[in-house]
C-alpha positions as CSV (number, residue, x, y, z in Angstrom):
1,M,41.1,113.3,35.5
2,L,40.4,116.2,32.9
3,D,37.6,118.5,33.6
4,N,35.1,117.3,31.0
5,V,35.2,113.3,31.9
6,R,32.8,112.0,34.0
7,P,34.0,110.2,37.1
8,T,33.1,106.6,37.3
9,V,30.0,106.5,40.3
10,I,29.2,103.0,41.7
11,G,26.3,102.5,43.6
12,I,26.0,100.9,46.5
13,I,22.4,99.1,47.5
14,G,21.4,97.2,51.1
15,M,22.6,99.0,53.5
16,V,21.2,98.5,57.1
17,R,20.3,100.7,59.4
18,T,20.2,99.3,63.0
19,R,22.7,99.3,66.1
20,T,23.5,96.0,65.8
21,R,27.4,95.2,64.6
22,Q,26.6,92.2,62.4
23,S,24.2,94.4,60.1
24,Y,24.7,98.0,60.0
25,G,27.9,98.2,61.4
26,Y,29.4,95.0,59.5
27,Y,28.3,97.0,56.5
28,D,29.0,100.6,57.6
29,E,32.7,99.0,58.0
30,V,32.7,97.4,54.4
31,L,31.5,101.0,52.8
32,Q,34.8,102.7,54.3
33,G,36.5,100.4,52.1
34,V,34.6,100.8,49.5
35,I,35.5,104.3,49.6
36,A,38.9,104.4,50.1
37,G,39.2,101.8,47.4
38,A,36.9,104.0,45.0
39,G,39.2,106.6,45.8
40,A,42.2,104.8,43.9
41,Y,40.6,104.7,40.5
42,D,39.0,108.4,41.5
43,A,35.4,107.3,41.6
44,D,32.4,108.4,43.2
45,V,30.3,106.1,45.3
46,H,26.8,107.2,45.6
47,V,24.4,105.3,48.9
48,F,20.7,104.2,47.5
49,R,18.0,104.6,50.6
50,D,17.6,102.1,52.5
51,N,14.4,101.2,50.7
52,S,15.5,101.3,46.9
53,W,14.7,97.8,46.7
54,L,10.7,98.6,46.2
55,W,12.0,100.1,42.7
56,S,10.9,98.5,39.7
57,E,13.3,97.7,37.1
58,T,12.0,100.2,34.6
59,D,12.3,103.4,37.2
60,A,14.8,102.6,39.6
61,P,17.2,105.7,40.1
62,Y,20.4,103.8,39.4
63,Q,19.2,104.0,36.0
64,G,19.6,106.3,32.8
65,G,23.2,106.5,33.1
66,I,23.3,107.6,37.0
67,C,25.8,104.9,38.1
68,D,28.3,102.6,36.1
69,G,27.9,99.8,38.2
70,L,26.7,98.8,41.5
71,I,27.6,97.2,44.7
72,L,25.0,95.1,46.2
73,F,25.2,93.3,50.3
74,S,23.0,91.1,49.5
75,T,22.7,89.5,52.9
76,A,20.5,92.6,53.5
77,C,18.4,92.4,50.5
78,L,15.1,91.0,49.8
79,P,15.2,87.3,47.0
80,E,13.5,90.0,44.9
81,V,16.1,92.7,44.8
82,F,18.3,89.9,42.4
83,T,15.9,90.5,40.3
84,V,15.6,93.9,39.7
85,V,19.5,94.2,39.8
86,G,20.0,91.9,37.4
87,A,18.0,93.2,35.4
88,S,19.7,96.8,35.1
89,R,22.3,95.2,32.7
90,L,24.8,97.4,34.9
91,P,28.5,95.2,36.5
92,V,27.2,94.2,39.7
93,V,29.6,92.6,42.4
94,S,27.8,91.0,45.7
95,V,29.1,91.4,49.1
96,G,28.9,89.0,52.2
97,E,27.3,86.2,50.1
98,N,28.2,84.2,46.8
99,V,25.4,84.6,44.0
100,I,27.4,83.6,40.9
101,A,24.2,81.2,40.4
102,S,22.9,85.0,39.8
103,G,25.1,85.9,37.6
104,M,26.9,88.1,39.5
105,S,30.6,87.8,41.1
106,S,30.9,88.1,45.2
107,V,33.1,89.4,47.2
108,D,33.1,87.6,51.1
109,I,35.2,86.6,53.9
110,D,37.2,83.3,53.1
111,N,34.2,81.7,55.9
112,Y,35.5,78.0,55.2
113,G,39.6,78.9,55.8
114,A,38.5,81.2,58.6
115,S,37.1,78.6,60.5
116,K,39.3,75.7,59.6
117,A,41.7,77.8,61.5
118,A,39.6,78.4,64.3
119,V,39.4,74.8,64.8
120,D,43.2,74.5,64.2
121,H,43.7,76.9,66.7
122,L,41.9,74.9,69.5
123,I,43.6,71.4,68.3
124,K,47.0,73.4,68.3
125,L,46.4,74.2,71.9
126,G,45.5,70.5,72.7
127,H,42.0,70.2,72.5
128,K,40.6,66.6,70.8
129,R,36.6,66.9,71.9
130,I,35.9,70.6,70.5
131,G,31.8,71.1,70.0
132,I,30.6,73.5,67.5
133,L,27.3,75.4,67.3
134,T,26.2,75.6,64.0
135,G,23.9,76.7,61.4
136,R,24.8,74.0,59.0
137,L,20.6,73.2,59.1
138,L,19.8,77.3,57.9
139,G,20.3,76.8,54.5
140,I,22.9,79.7,54.6
141,G,25.5,79.8,52.8
142,W,28.5,81.3,55.1
143,A,27.2,78.7,57.9
144,R,27.4,75.7,55.6
145,L,31.0,76.8,55.2
146,R,31.9,77.5,58.3
147,F,30.6,74.1,59.2
148,A,33.1,72.4,56.2
149,G,35.9,74.5,57.5
150,Y,35.6,72.8,60.9
151,V,34.7,69.1,59.5
152,D,37.6,69.3,57.3
153,A,40.2,70.7,60.8
154,F,39.0,67.3,62.1
155,A,40.2,65.4,58.8
156,Q,43.4,66.7,58.2
157,A,44.3,66.0,61.7
158,G,43.5,62.9,61.9
159,L,41.4,63.2,64.6
160,P,37.6,61.4,64.4
161,L,34.3,63.5,64.1
162,D,31.8,62.8,66.9
163,E,28.3,64.0,66.0
164,S,27.8,64.0,69.6
165,L,29.3,67.2,69.9
166,I,27.8,69.5,67.1
167,A,24.8,71.4,68.1
168,D,22.6,73.0,65.8
169,I,21.4,75.9,66.3
170,V,17.9,77.2,65.9
171,G,18.2,81.1,65.6
172,I,21.4,82.8,64.4
173,D,21.5,85.0,68.3
174,F,22.4,85.0,72.0
175,D,19.4,82.8,72.9
176,G,19.9,80.3,69.9
177,G,23.4,79.8,71.0
178,Y,22.5,79.5,74.4
179,E,20.1,76.5,74.3
180,S,22.5,74.8,71.7
181,T,25.4,74.8,74.2
182,C,22.7,73.6,76.9
183,Q,22.4,70.5,74.8
184,L,26.2,70.2,74.0
185,L,27.1,70.2,77.8
186,A,24.1,67.9,78.9
187,Q,25.9,64.8,77.2
188,G,28.2,62.8,79.6
189,D,31.5,63.4,78.1
190,P,31.1,67.1,77.1
191,P,33.8,69.3,75.3
192,T,37.0,71.0,76.1
193,A,36.3,73.3,73.2
194,I,33.6,75.2,72.2
195,V,33.3,76.8,68.4
196,G,30.5,79.2,68.1
197,L,28.8,80.0,64.6
198,N,29.2,83.8,65.3
199,D,30.2,85.8,68.6
200,D,27.0,86.4,69.9
201,I,26.8,82.8,70.3
202,A,30.1,82.4,71.5
203,M,29.3,84.6,74.4
204,A,26.5,82.6,74.6
205,A,28.2,79.5,75.1
206,I,30.4,81.2,77.6
207,T,27.3,82.8,79.5
208,R,26.0,78.8,80.0
209,V,29.7,77.9,80.9
210,T,30.1,80.0,83.7
211,E,26.3,79.5,85.1
212,L,27.4,76.0,85.3
213,G,30.3,76.6,87.5
214,L,32.9,75.6,84.7
215,R,36.0,78.3,83.9
216,V,36.5,80.0,80.1
217,P,39.3,78.9,79.2
218,Q,40.5,76.4,82.1
219,D,37.8,74.1,81.4
220,V,36.1,75.0,78.7
221,S,38.2,77.0,75.9
222,I,35.4,79.2,73.5
223,I,36.3,80.7,70.1
224,G,34.0,82.9,67.9
225,F,33.7,84.6,64.9
226,D,33.2,88.0,63.2
227,D,35.2,90.6,65.7
228,V,31.8,92.2,66.9
229,L,32.4,95.3,69.6
230,R,31.8,93.5,72.6
231,A,34.1,90.6,71.9
232,E,37.3,92.4,73.4
233,R,34.9,93.6,76.3
234,S,33.7,90.1,77.2
235,T,34.2,88.0,80.8
236,P,37.0,86.7,79.0
237,P,37.9,88.4,76.5
238,L,36.7,86.2,73.4
239,T,39.2,84.6,70.8
240,T,37.7,84.8,67.5
241,M,37.9,85.4,63.8
242,R,38.1,89.2,62.6
243,Q,36.1,89.8,59.5
244,P,38.3,91.7,57.4
245,T,35.6,94.5,56.5
246,Q,37.5,96.8,55.0
247,A,39.3,94.5,52.9
248,I,36.4,93.5,51.3
249,G,35.0,96.7,50.6
250,A,38.2,97.3,48.6
251,K,38.1,94.2,46.9
252,A,34.9,94.7,45.8
253,V,35.6,97.8,44.2
254,D,38.6,96.5,42.5
255,T,35.9,93.7,41.6
256,L,33.4,95.9,40.0
257,M,35.8,97.9,38.0
258,K,36.9,95.2,35.9
259,H,33.6,94.3,35.6
260,I,33.0,98.1,34.3
261,A,36.0,97.6,32.1
262,N,34.7,93.9,30.6
263,R,31.8,93.7,30.7
264,H,32.7,89.8,28.9
265,L,34.0,89.2,32.2
266,D,32.8,85.4,33.7
267,A,31.3,86.0,37.3
268,Q,34.1,84.8,39.7
269,Q,34.1,84.4,43.4
270,V,36.6,86.2,45.3
271,T,37.3,85.5,49.1
272,V,39.5,87.9,51.5
273,P,41.2,86.1,54.5
274,G,40.3,86.3,57.9
275,E,42.4,87.2,61.1
276,I,42.5,84.9,64.2
277,M,42.1,87.5,67.4
278,V,44.1,85.6,70.2
279,R,42.3,86.6,73.4
280,A,41.6,84.9,77.3
281,S,38.9,82.7,76.4
282,T,41.0,79.7,74.7
283,G,43.9,78.0,76.6
284,P,45.0,74.5,76.6
285,P,42.4,71.5,77.7
286,P,42.3,70.5,81.2
287,A,44.1,67.2,80.8
288,A,46.6,69.5,79.6
289,L,46.7,71.9,82.7
290,K,46.7,69.1,85.1
291,A,49.7,67.3,83.5
292,K,52.0,70.3,83.5
293,P,54.3,70.4,86.4
294,A,54.6,72.7,89.0
295,K,57.1,75.2,88.9
296,A,59.8,75.2,91.4
297,A,59.9,77.2,94.4
C-alpha cells in the first residue's frame, strides 16, 4: 500500500463485556475472525466502547470519514442502535441476526441447517422419540430457525412430529432448560433423546436426567448447540453443534468490503455452516442397546 493512501477502517459496534461464553466470549471469537479477515484486505479495525449506542445520529464517533463501514454485533445492541447506525449512510453488516428488513446484510451460523444436522445425527443413531427444548415462542429469529430444522429433519426422515415431545422454554438459560426438561420427562412415554436450544439448556437436561436415576447416553441422549467452553468438560462431555465464530467474523469482513466497493449492492443474508462435535452424551437408544447381541466369551 502507498504511504499516502489511507487504509480502509472497519468500525465494530456492540461488543459485550461479560464473563459468559454466549455473549462476550462469542463476540471475542468473532472479533478475532474480523481482525484476521481485515488483515487480508490490509484494513484497520476500530472497536467502539460498550456504551457507544448512546450517541446521537449527528455526533456518532464513526462519522466524519473516520470509518468506511461498520460491523454491528446485532444481538448485543438495543433496538435504537439500528436506527442510529442506519442513519449513518455507511455500509453496515450485521453479525448474529438476520436484519435485512433494516436494509443491512447479515452474517450468521446456518441455524436451520445446523439444527437439522443435530437431529439427523440422533435419527441415524436410531432415535425416533426425540424431544426438543425450544424457544420457538420467544420471537427470536435464530430460535425459530433451530426449531424449523428440528421439524424438517423429522419430515425428511418420514417420522411423525409428536407435540408432546416439544417443550417451550421460558428463559434461554440453565434454569429454563431444567424446568422444560422436568416437563418433558414427566410424561408417560418420555423421549430417548433431547435436543437443547443451546448448551446451557442441554447441560440442564443432563442434570435433570441424572437426578431421575437415568444415564446419559444409555437411557437418554442429549445434544446441545454452540460448543461453549464448558460443553467438553460436562459429565458426560456434551455432543453439540459448534458455532464457526472466526469464520463468521471473516465472512462479515468479506461482505462489508463488497458493500464498501459497491454502495448499490442489495442486502443479503450470508450463513456459515456449523460443525457437529460428537462426544459422549449421544448414543443409540435403549432398545437398540438391549437388542445388541452379547459378545462371545
